[in-house]
C-alpha positions in Angstrom: 0.2 -7.9 -15.5 -2.7 -8.0 -17.8 -2.8 -6.4 -21.2 -4.7 -3.4 -19.8 -1.8 -2.7 -17.4 -3.8 -3.8 -14.4 -1.9 -5.9 -11.8 -3.5 -8.7 -9.8 -3.9 -8.2 -6.1 -1.4 -11.0 -5.4 1.3 -9.5 -7.6 0.7 -6.0 -6.1 0.9 -7.5 -2.6 4.1 -9.5 -3.5 5.8 -6.4 -4.9 4.7 -4.2 -2.0 5.9 -6.6 0.7 9.3 -6.9 -1.1 9.7 -3.1 -1.2 8.5 -2.8 2.4 10.8 -5.4 3.8 13.9 -4.3 1.9 13.5 -0.5 1.7 11.0 0.8 4.2 10.8 -1.4 7.3 14.6 -0.9 8.2 13.9 2.9 8.4 10.9 2.6 10.7 11.2 3.0 14.4 8.9 2.9 17.5 7.4 6.3 16.5 6.0 4.6 13.4 4.1 1.8 15.2 0.6 1.6 13.9 1.2 4.0 11.0 0.0 3.3 7.4 2.5 2.8 4.6 1.2 3.4 1.1 3.6 2.0 -1.6 3.7 2.6 -5.3 4.7 -0.9 -6.4 6.1 0.3 -9.7 8.4 3.1 -8.6 9.0 2.0 -5.0 8.0 5.5 -3.8 6.0 5.5 -0.5 4.3 7.6 2.1 4.0 6.9 5.8 1.2 8.4 7.9 -1.5 8.2 10.5 -4.3 7.5 7.9 -4.6 5.3 4.9 -6.5 8.1 3.1 -3.9 10.7 3.8 -1.0 8.5 2.7 -2.9 7.6 -0.5 -3.7 11.3 -1.3 -0.1 12.4 -0.7 1.4 9.6 -2.8 -1.2 10.2 -5.6 -0.2 13.9 -5.6 3.4 12.9 -6.4 2.6 9.9 -8.6 -0.9 10.1 -10.2 -0.4 6.9 -12.2 0.8 4.9 -9.2 -0.3 1.3 -8.5 -0.7 1.4 -4.8 -0.8 -1.1 -1.9 -1.3 -0.2 1.7 0.4 -1.9 4.7 0.0 -1.1 8.3 2.9 -1.8 10.6 2.3 -2.4 14.2 5.0 -4.1 16.3 5.9 -7.4 14.7 3.1 -8.0 12.4 1.8 -6.5 9.1 -1.8 -6.1 8.1 -2.6 -5.9 4.4 -5.8 -4.1 3.3 -7.8 -5.3 0.3 -10.8 -3.6 -1.3 -14.0 -5.7 -1.2 -16.3 -5.9 -4.2 -19.4 -3.7 -3.9 -22.6 -5.4 -2.7 -25.3 -5.8 -5.2 -28.7 -4.8 -3.9 -31.7 -7.0 -5.0 -34.7 -5.1 -6.1 
């Protein structure tokens, strides 16, 4: 982590996947296919739901200072979402 308390995407992803594989994935069943999993990579707390926004809001309500990472589980693969930098408009 940097001095400001920020965590690189790579470190956040590594921690999230570790928590997901060890704690969350074993509890997920067929009814959870395609759902989003939002993970606080510091506490290990998580939220599972139909929408990335809803899972983020629910987790934020419990853990306002969370460092979050989103994973979407669908069958045997995992998709990781990463924010893209905003585009600069030339004037």
